[in-house]
N, C-alpha and C positions, 0 to 999 in steps of 0.2 A: 504494500500500500504506500502511495506517495504521500509525503507530508505537504499539507496545504499551509501557505503563509498568507495571512491577511495584512494588507498594507494600506496606509492612508498617507498620501503625499500631495504636494502642490508643485506642478511644473509649468512654467510659462503661463501662469494664470489659469491653468486647467486643473480642477480638483478631481482626484480619483479616490474613491472611498470603497472599502470592502472588496478590493481586487484580490483574488486568490491565485497564488502561483504554486504549482505542484513542485515537489523536489525534483531538481534536474531540469526543469523547464525555465524559460526565460521570458521576459516581458520587455518589449521595445517601447520606449517613451517617445512622445512627439518630437523631442529634440535629438532623437537618434540614440539616446542612452539605452543600453541593454542591461536589465536586471536579471540575474540568474540565482535561483534558490539552491543553496548548498547545505542546508541544515541536515545534520545526520539523522538517521532513523532512530526513533525512540527518545528523541530529545524533546524536552518541554511538553507540549500538548500533543505531540505527534504519536502515531502508532507504529510499532516495529513491523518489519517486513513479515509477510505470511509465508514466504518461501521456506519449505522444510519444517514447518511448524504445525502440520495437520494434527488435529486432535488435542492440541494443547490449550491451556487457559491463559488469558492475559492477566498480568499482575503489574503492580507499580510500587516503587519505593517512595512515591510522593514527588519524584522529579522525572525519572526515566521509566518508560513502560518496557516490559519484557514478557516473553512467553515462559510458561512453566508447565511441566508435566504433572497431572493430577495423580497422586499416589493412592492406590487402592486401600480402602479401610480407614481413610483419614476423616475423622469427624463423624457426624451423625448420618451422612449419606455419601454416596459416590456418584459422580456424574459419568454416566455411560457415554462413550464417544463413538459408538458404532450405531448406525441407523439413527433413530430419533434420539434426541438428547433427553435421557430419562434418569431421574434420581432413583437410586435403589438403596436398600438398607445396608448399614454397616453392622455386621454380625456382632461386633463388640459392644455396641451401644443400643441399637434399636430394639432387641428383644426385651430389654428392661422397660422400654417405653411402650411396648406392645404395638409397634408400628410395622406396617408391611408395605413396601413400595410406595414411599411417601409422596413423591411428586413427579409429574411429567414435565417436559421441556418448557412449556409456557406457563408453569406454575399452577396448572389445574390439578386439584387434589384427585388422585386416582387410586390411592391405596385404601386400606381398611384398618380402622382401629380394632385390633384383635386382642383377646385375652384368653390364654389357655386356662380353663377352669381347673379347680382342684379335683383330685379324686373324690368320689362320693364319700361323704362322711355321715355318720349317724348322729342325730341330735340327741344328746343325753342331758336330762334336766340340770344336773349339777356339775356338768363338765363344760369349761369355757370353750368357745369356738376359736380355733386358730386361723388367723388370716395372713400372718407374716407379710410377704410381698405380693400375695395373691390379689387379683382384682375381682375374681369371681369364685364364690364358694358354693358347692352343690351339697345340699343336705337332704337326707331322708329321715324317717322316724319309724319306731316300732309301735307306735300308737300316738294319739294326740299328746303332744309334749309341750309343757310350759318351761321355758328356760329359767332356772333358779340360781345358776352360777353367778357369783359376784367377785370379779367382773364377768359378765357374759362374753365380752371381747376385751382383751387387754389393750392398753394404750397403743395407738398407732403413731405414725409420723404426721406432723401437721400438714393437712391437705390430702392425705391418703384417702382413697375411695375404695369401697368394696360393695359388690352386689351379691346378696345371698339369695339363692334360688331353692325353693322347696321342690325337689324332684320326686317326692313320694307320690304314690298313686291315690292315697286315701286320707292320710293323716295331716292334721294341722300342726304348726309350730308357732308357739306364742312367745314373743319377745317382750320383756318387761322394762318399762321406763324406770328411771331412777326414782321417780315419785312413788312407784309401787314396790320396787326392789332396790333397797339402798346399795349403792356401789355397783349397780349393774353396768355402769359405764355407757349406758344408752340414753340419749336425749331424743325421744321420739316425738312425733307431731302431737302438739297440745298436751304433752306429758301423759300420753295415753298408750297403753300396751297395744301392740300390733300383732294380729293373727295372720300368719302367712299360710294360706291354703295351698294344696298341690298346684304346682306350676305358677305360683305367684312369687313376687320378689320383694326384697327389702334393700333399699339402696342407702348407704351410709357414707359419711365423710368425717374423718377425725379432725376436730377443731381444737387446737392446743389451748386457745384462749378459754374455751368452754370446759376443757378437760374431759371430753366425752365424744362418743360417736354420734353425730347429729344426723337425723333422718333427712335425706334430700330427695327421696323418691320411693317408688315401689307401688305395687297395686294390692297390698294387703289391706286389712280392715281393722278399725279400732276394736279392741277386745273387751268384752264385758268382764274379763278377769281382772280389770283394773279396779273393780269395786273392793271396798274394805269391809270386813265383817269383824265386829268387836263383841266380845263376851266377857263381862266382869263379874267376879264373885266377891262379895264382902266376906271377910274372915269370920265375923261374928255379928250378932245384933245385940242391942242393949235395950232392955225393957225394965222399967222401974228400978234402975240402977243395978240390974242383974244381967250378966252377959250369957249368951248361948251361942254355940258354934253354928255357923251358916253353911259349913261343908262337912262331908263325911269324915269320920276318924275312928280308928280302933281304940279299944280300951287301954291298950298299952302304949300307943303313940299319940294319943289325943293331946293337943295343946290345951292350955287353960283359958276358957272364955272369960272376958272381963269387959268392963265399960271404961272408956276414956271420956271423962266429963270435964269440959272446959267452961270458960265463962260464956261462950257463945254456942259451941257445938258439943254434942255427945254422940258417940258411936261405939260399936263393939270392936274388940280386938281379940286376937288369939295369941296367947302368950307362949312363946317357945323358950323354955328355960334353958340355962346353960349347963345343966347337969344331966340331961337326957335328950335323946332324939325325939323330935315331934314331927308329925306328918298329917296332912289333910288331902282328901281326894275329891274329885268332881268329874263331871262329864257333860258333853253337849253334842248336838248334831252339827257336823261340818256343813258349810254352805255349798252351793251348787258349783262353785269354782274354787279350787284349792291349788295354790302354787307354793306358798310359804306361810310360816306362822312365827310369831314372837310372843314373849310373855314378859309382863312387868309385875314385880312383887313390891307392893308398897308396905313399909313397916316403919316403926319408930323404936327408940331405945332410950333409956335414961343415961346410958353410957355416952361419953363424949370422945371416945377413942376406941380403937380396935376394929376388927373385921368380923362380919357375919358371913357364914358360908351356907348358901341355899342350893338345893338340888331339885331338878324337875325331871320326871319320867313321863313318857307318852305311850299310848297304844290306841289301836282302832279296831272296830268290829263292824262288819257290814251285815246286811240282812241275811239270815240263815247261816251266820258264823257263830262261833262260841262266844258267850257273853263274858268270858273271863280271859281276855287276850293277854299274851305275854308282853311285858314291858320292853320298850326299846331301852338302850343303855342310858343311864342317868346323865344329865348335863348340869354342870355346876356353874355358879357365879359367886364371886366374892366381892363384897361391898363394904367400904369403910364408913363407920358412924360419923355423923357430923359433929362439929365442935359444940353444938348447943343441944342440951338434953331434949329429947322427944320431938326434935325436928323431923319432918317427913323425909324418909329416905327411900329411894327407888333402886331396885336391883333388876337388871334387864338381861334376858337371853334373846339376842336378836334373831337367831335362826334355830327354831326347834326342830328336832328330828321328827319327820313324818313318814318314816318307813312303815309300810303296811297300811297307810291311810289313803283315802280317796274321797272325792267330793260326795257329800251326802251320808257318809258313814258316821258312826258314833265315836266321838273322840274322848278318851279317858286320860286323866292326868293325875299326878301326885306331886305335891310340893312339900319338901321337908327341910328342916334345918339339922345340920350335923355338928353339934358343938364340940364333938371329939375330933373333928377333922383338924389337921394341923393348920389349915388356912383360917380356921375360926378362932380369932383371938379376942372376941368381944368381952368375954368374962362377965356377961350380963344377959338379962332376958331380952329377947327380940320380940316385939309385939307386932304381929302381922295385921295390917289394916284391910288389904284387898289384894286379889290376884286378877290381872286383866290379860286376856288373850286377844291378839290381833291376827286375823287370817286374811290372806290376799290371794 
């Protein structure tokens, strides 16, 4: 390619503007003066010669243009120089981005945003879902499943996206918002649980600022499982300054019923003394949807230091099953007394064992204090006020 030189000059009163002279050519002025262009190739704004440079790309150092051979595998794509000029994938970079044949010569998008899905995994209520660097996760189930793992999905990278697809042929999978399942790590639409039916999806993006996976799409539906069922039992009732237990107890483990009478309120308490184990039991019917349960034990003590150790056991029985089910393993909680005598104290077990339990079944429980437990250092009576169960 010849270099073009633009000149502006005035000769014998005649003005020439924008006259272009190619490299090696000459221009004869009216007075006979001959101007010849001798600027070398690649200098200034000129282009270097194309001779012997087929298939190369032009580059510049800011002053001189030159030809350069494109190296295979450099960067996110490679310019193909045979046939149509087509951008194709760089095997070292593009698989991570899930791109395939990104661009054609005139910048028309001709590839596909692809994502190789995970191998099919089975949704297990208490097991977190692993997404790692996957963009698509395929799940099936062995029955209608409500995810109870906390977190349901561990933290991702800020901006990371994942699509979860229920590929089961019959069973639903329910994902719980953090408002329903603490630390689920899922921030779903309207703080509402999402039910993903077969061949439906849940699309999430991890947002570091929010500290959770935020729902950005999907065609699941809001789940009625987001409703909360609460059942509370007072430990005792107070009538005419005499207390009586409000829950069941055996003769050997029964705490002592009494009245707590203040200037404004009076109510029953069950006294769990520090010289023997005490226990109470109760039962209720589980609601129509059960994913998790917690328990709060409200109590007070005259002591201003030390710890009380409480244990809770659970069991369930369905229609046509034995009415004396075996207990699940006891779960314990240790709580320190407040610095003021008889201040309200609350002990909480956030996730009760529900093994063998299902919606609509009868739920049995036992709450006991173990003063001989090494963790129980209260050295005083603990007066139970109430026990509250929350089922979601």
